[in-house]
C-alpha positions, -999 to 999 in steps of 0.1 A, spaced: 619 239 427 653 238 402 664 205 386 672 201 347 649 173 345 616 197 351 598 212 324 587 248 324 553 234 325 551 209 351 576 235 377 543 253 383 524 221 393 553 210 418 556 248 434 513 244 434 520 215 450 550 223 476 528 253 487 496 236 495 513 221 519 524 255 536 489 269 536 461 255 555 440 228 537 406 232 532 374 217 524 364 235 493 396 223 471 391 255 447 398 280 478 428 259 492 442 258 454 439 296 454 459 300 486 485 278 473 490 298 444 494 330 465 515 313 481 531 300 452 540 329 436 554 350 468 576 320 475 589 323 439 593 355 438 612 361 474 633 331 460 642 353 434 629 326 407 615 352 381 611 328 353 588 303 376 565 336 384 562 342 349 553 300 345 531 301 368 511 331 352 512 317 318 500 283 336 469 294 352 445 277 332 464 247 338 466 247 371 423 255 374 425 217 363 435 204 394 430 209 431 449 199 464 440 170 481 451 147 512 444 106 501 456 83 523 481 105 547 490 118 513 491 152 492 487 151 459 467 171 429 436 158 419 418 165 383 390 184 389 375 191 352 370 223 332 342 239 349 362 258 373 384 272 341 354 279 319 337 298 352 370 317 358 371 323 318 409 312 323 418 304 288 452 318 284 460 332 247 488 311 232 520 331 226 514 334 188 481 350 190 496 371 222 523 388 196 503 392 170 473 408 186 496 429 202 516 439 172 482 451 157 470 466 181 505 489 186 504 494 150 521 524 140 537 532 172 572 538 158 603 550 178 596 583 169 561 583 180 573 566 214 595 595 219 568 616 218 543 598 241 538 568 263 505 548 248 479 538 269 469 500 267 447 486 280 431 448 289 397 449 302 395 409 306 435 404 312 435 374 336 470 363 341 483 387 316 492 367 287 483 398 262 497 422 289 527 407 287 533 406 246 523 441 248 553 447 275 575 427 252 566 449 217 570 480 235 603 470 254 615 464 218 605 491 204 628 509 224 602 523 255 623 528 289 609 499 317 594 529 334 572 541 306 562 505 298 548 506 332 527 538 327 517 519 294 499 488 310 464 490 325 441 459 331 410 442 348 396 412 357 370 394 377 392 369 392 412 382 421 440 353 419 443 359 380 448 395 386 473 388 409 491 365 385 493 393 360 505 415 384 535 390 397 541 383 359 546 419 344 566 428 375 592 397 366 591 405 332 602 440 336 628 430 361 642 407 336 643 430 311 663 455 335 640 473 352 637 464 388 598 465 399 576 450 423 538 435 421 529 463 440 536 489 420 514 479 393 482 478 424 466 508 407 469 497 367 460 458 371 428 463 389 404 428 399 367 437 390 338 430 366 348 451 336 310 451 324 289 462 353 303 495 370 287 532 365 301 557 339 290 592 336 259 585 320 250 552 330 242 542 366 261 511 381 246 477 371 260 460 397 292 457 413 315 466 392 348 488 376 340 525 379 363 530 348 367 567 348 374 570 387 398 542 380 418 552 348 411 594 351 442 600 334 429 583 307 390 584 307 383 616 322 403 636 303 385 675 301 383 684 267 386 655 251 360 636 227 331 622 248 323 587 239 281 592 234 266 562 255 290 559 286 302 596 290 339 589 291 361 616 278 397 603 261 401 565 258 431 540 255 454 542 224 454 503 223 432 477 237 433 441 235 413 415 249 409 378 245 373 379 268 354 350 282 333 330 255 305 317 281 267 321 273 251 337 306 223 317 306 235 285 325 221 253 310 233 222 330 240 201 299 269 221 292 284 214 322 280 178 325 251 182 343 267 201 372 272 237 372 295 256 396 278 263 430 262 301 425 269 302 386 230 300 375 220 326 400 252 350 397 249 349 356 210 357 357 219 384 377 248 398 353 225 392 323 196 408 338 218 440 347 234 439 312 201 443 297 184 467 319 209 494 325 217 502 286 255 505 289 255 479 262 224 489 237 243 470 209 246 436 227 227 441 260 198 418 244 186 383 241 206 353 250 238 368 264 275 353 253 299 372 274 320 378 246 296 404 228 292 435 257 331 430 263 334 435 224 313 464 227 335 476 256 363 472 242 354 498 214 338 524 238 373 524 257 389 535 227 403 567 217 391 584 187 424 573 170 432 545 192 433 506 178 418 476 195 430 438 185 407 413 201 406 377 200 367 364 199 346 333 183 340 330 148 306 333 154 312 373 149 307 374 116 276 345 110 257 349 145 226 369 149 233 378 180 262 395 169 245 410 140 237 445 159 275 448 171 291 444 136 263 466 119 275 492 146 310 489 139 309 487 104 289 515 100 306 534 120 336 529 101 355 509 132 360 479 119 391 474 103 401 436 100 380 406 101 401 378 101 389 343 108 412 316 119 405 279 107 439 264 127 452 229 121 453 223 159 436 229 187 441 269 197 433 269 238 441 235 258 414 211 263 391 229 237 377 214 203 402 222 172 366 225 156 358 257 178 366 289 152 385 323 162 385 354 145 409 383 153 391 415 153 409 447 151 393 482 154 397 517 150 387 544 166 360 545 196 324 558 192 320 593 183 292 620 189 277 629 151 303 608 135 301 616 97 287 584 74 313 558 76 342 558 46 362 523 63 360 496 40 368 464 63 393 438 55 375 401 59 396 371 54 380 337 60 398 303 62 432 315 72 460 291 92 468 313 119 476 347 133 502 356 108 490 339 74 492 367 49 452 368 36 463 369 2 437 364 -29 414 351 4 408 392 16 381 408 4 364 442 14 335 447 37 311 473 35 282 485 59 260 481 29 269 448 22 255 434 50 219 441 42 225 430 4 238 395 13 219 388 46 186 414 49 168 399 76 196 399 98 229 423 86 251 392 95 286 387 79 291 369 48 318 345 47 334 346 18 362 325 8 381 353 -17 370 380 -36 360 362 -60 338 347 -41 329 378 -27 319 397 -62 300 365 -76 279 360 -44 271 401 -40 261 399 -78 238 370 -73 219 386 -44 213 420 -60 200 398 -89 179 374 -70 152 376 -45 160 354 -13 134 329 -3 120 347 28 123 379 30 117 400 65 116 437 81 151 435 96 138 449 135 103 432 136 109 403 120 77 407 98 79 385 65 79 409 36 85 390 7 79 350 6 70 342 -34 74 307 -26 46 302 5 79 291 25 71 274 60 101 258 77 88 237 107 104 224 140 102 188 145 102 166 175 127 178 200 150 148 210 157 163 246 119 179 257 98 151 236 118 122 244 94 111 267 69 101 236 98 80 219 96 41 221 126 20 215 107 -7 195 84 -8 164 45 -14 175 7 -6 164 2 30 156 37 40 159 56 53 132 94 52 129 114 82 138 139 99 111 173 118 122 195 138 102 218 108 103 198 89 81 193 111 50 216 120 22 209 141 -6 170 136 -22 179 101 -2 160 95 28 178 64 36 211 78 24 230 92 56 243 57 62 222 48 91 196 24 83 178 13 113 154 42 133 166 44 168 126 52 180 93 51 172 64 79 178 29 75 176 17 85 144 -11 104 165 14 131 182 30 130 144 -6 149 132 -8 169 164 23 185 158 28 187 117 -5 174 107 -9 194 74 22 187 62 12 153 66 -20 154 48 5 158 15 17 124 19 51 129 21 75 153 39 107 173 32 134 183 54 172 190 54 198 183 76 207 209 96 240 197 113 266 202 87 297 218 81 313 236 53 341 209 55 322 182 41 315 165 0 281 189 8 264 211 34 228 216 23 211 184 21 176 180 16 156 153 12 118 141 9 109 115 35 76 96 40 53 107 67 69 98 101 85 109 133 113 135 125 142 149 147 152 181 156 181 178 137 163 174 104 140 205 101 110 204 79 102 224 47 70 228 33 59 251 3 31 256 -24 56 240 -48 80 218 -26 91 193 -54 103 223 -73 118 240 -45 134 206 -32 148 205 -68 163 241 -63 177 236 -27 193 201 -43 220 218 -66 257 226 -58 251 266 -69 226 273 -41 243 249 -15 274 273 -23 253 301 -19 247 288 18 284 282 22 288 320 19 275 322 50 276 292 70 298 290 97 297 259 128 278 229 128 241 242 127 223 253 87 198 274 112 167 288 95 175 321 93 205 311 70 181 293 46 153 322 47 182 349 30 196 319 4 188 337 -29 167 312 -51 150 316 -81 112 328 -79 83 305 -88 73 327 -117 112 321 -129 104 286 -139 68 295 -152 84 305 -180 87 287 -213 115 265 -212 147 271 -241 150 232 -237 119 218 -248 80 217 -249 63 232 -218 78 249 -193 111 256 -174 95 239 -138 84 205 -167 119 206 -176 135 210 -138 103 187 -123 114 158 -151 153 160 -138 144 155 -101 125 132 -105 153 113 -118 177 132 -94 154 115 -64 171 81 -47 130 65 -47 123 46 -16 94 31 5 75 58 21 78 82 -12 43 73 -30 25 106 -20 56 122 -36 54 102 -72 19 107 -71 25 144 -64 46 145 -91 25 124 -115 -5 145 -113 16 173 -133 22 152 -155 62 143 -146 75 106 -152 85 92 -120 110 59 -124 95 27 -109 117 13 -76 128 -11 -96 142 15 -122 174 27 -102 203 42 -120 226 57 -103 246 70 -138 211 86 -152 208 98 -115 237 116 -118 232 128 -149 199 147 -138 209 160 -107 242 174 -131 214 191 -151 198 208 -120 230 220 -113 236 236 -147 201 249 -151 199 270 -120 233 281 -125 218 297 -153 186 308 -138 208 324 -113 226 343 -137 261 325 -134 289 325 -163 306 294 -174 338 305 -154 319 318 -121 302 284 -124 338 265 -126 350 286 -95 318 277 -74 325 242 -84 361 245 -72 350 253 -39 337 218 -34 371 205 -25 355 173 -1 335 164 -34 363 169 -56 391 143 -38 360 117 -36 353 119 -72 390 116 -76 393 85 -55 365 68 -69 373 79 -108 404 87 -110 392 124 -122 367 151 -113 337 137 -128 310 158 -112 323 189 -122 325 175 -161 295 168 -164 278 204 -144 301 222 -173 290 201 -203 255 203 -193 263 240 -187 274 240 -223 241 220 -237 218 245 -222 237 275 -240 
């Protein structure tokens, strides 16, 4: 299998194909491929092609996208999709990330310390060994002899083929470095099994899985060592590295192109029940589980009191509600050292969308019994281009208390882009209440000055049988997010509805909202990369799809005015990741309470509410179907422009004045307002293309200056 024309990437596939012809064929293509992979490893090892052994391990995730078949009498590899790769969690850590994680986990292990003792290192989801191979390289480079490097390494994975490859690749790397080694020498260190389900000294087994303290007693059953309070493990690893599986344990057919692998649904449902029932994962074993969360908790509990962990996980660990208890536990214990969110220019994993953000989580010290209150301040940085980029002024400090200041309902982490953002937003949260305050444990509403109601509209899948593809008697158009823009029911770039639904259904689902004569919603499919993130709009009474959640409040026009402003949008952006502006994010945005608008206006007759609503009426893009809103405003004495009286310049000026007055109500200084405007990069670029300068910022700052 040598030849200068072959690259390191295609040699594994070629060797796999050759091996497939030398093992018994099987109707189960995955079994046939697995047998061929094992045979290919043996062939390469016995031929002394140790670099090929390493290439087979590095390319394992790509090999899972293919399977051997015989077609027209010819053996070839056929693409089989991504399902088996996802089922096994085989997404190899890229070398740059692997090297970075190994270096961070081994931080402090200099030549002097290595001369005193050998570190214990584990990857509980080791796969084909990308991270352990990076650890091996770091330890060899630091001068640790090969026999002691071998003693340092430990790994577990549920996929026995990946474990075979991991052993072979580590043995090959050691041999190539001048320390002859056979894969069998790693058999008691790199082990096949489920890392999450096995029993512990304090917990019964949740299912068939690794019994860590029996497998590695020298590390986790050391007499006299500190006892981990949940598992009962004594001791712990000096370093933990992991890129765990990122799959939800609840199997939805739509996530698997309608066809999950056989047995997956039953197996994962069983695993989810086990994780919930046994109590080994008290911070993550609840709700709709994603596998990476109990893995992170396990990594933490595997750590020695002075150990370090470096983990590659989804960026959602910072902002997802499912991760909140874990994050709060880590910060409260003082174990979270760094949380770096990476937004690379290109996809990190082959075959995975580049929109999938990742985070590097660094932990220091496992849980301790009767631990003192945490003193550690974690470093958080958002928007880094890669694992080696210095955070610079993007870094900001995170303490356990800050989580409940900025996100009091969920305890999720904010996503400040810089230390300046952290200072501004934290100060606003200390001055201004959130839109809706809940009791953290029960979720019961505690404070709701706006009398807010967030309503889930028609579901585009579950309610599809009610949809019609053409208008008709008794039918209303179905509005979706793509139809709407900022304060503009028709401003989304899509003019015509796709579907119509019966008026009776609409009134059954949200009748009291319809009685107002108009609706209000916001686009929940939105990212921080766009010109705006929070895009509320008034709507005609119509069917509304679930991409456009509905808002109701006693003083809805006033609330809609506040939500449409750049300062409030900025506050949303500081806690938003991904593509969905969920209800729980909106509820935790600081918005001045209605009483603040009822004070006399310093800028004209009447109240601040009168002043704001007059600008709101000018800021709305008036369209057919909004007569109910117009009537409501006129009843409050607010002049409403005619449909024919549409002046984009006056509308832009009104929006700038709304932005400025909400900067005042939120207690922002001019410098702080200028800073937050500077975070709307896409909006600035649009202005510069259209006008040659940043018109929006000029208008807002000028309006702020006029308000004094």
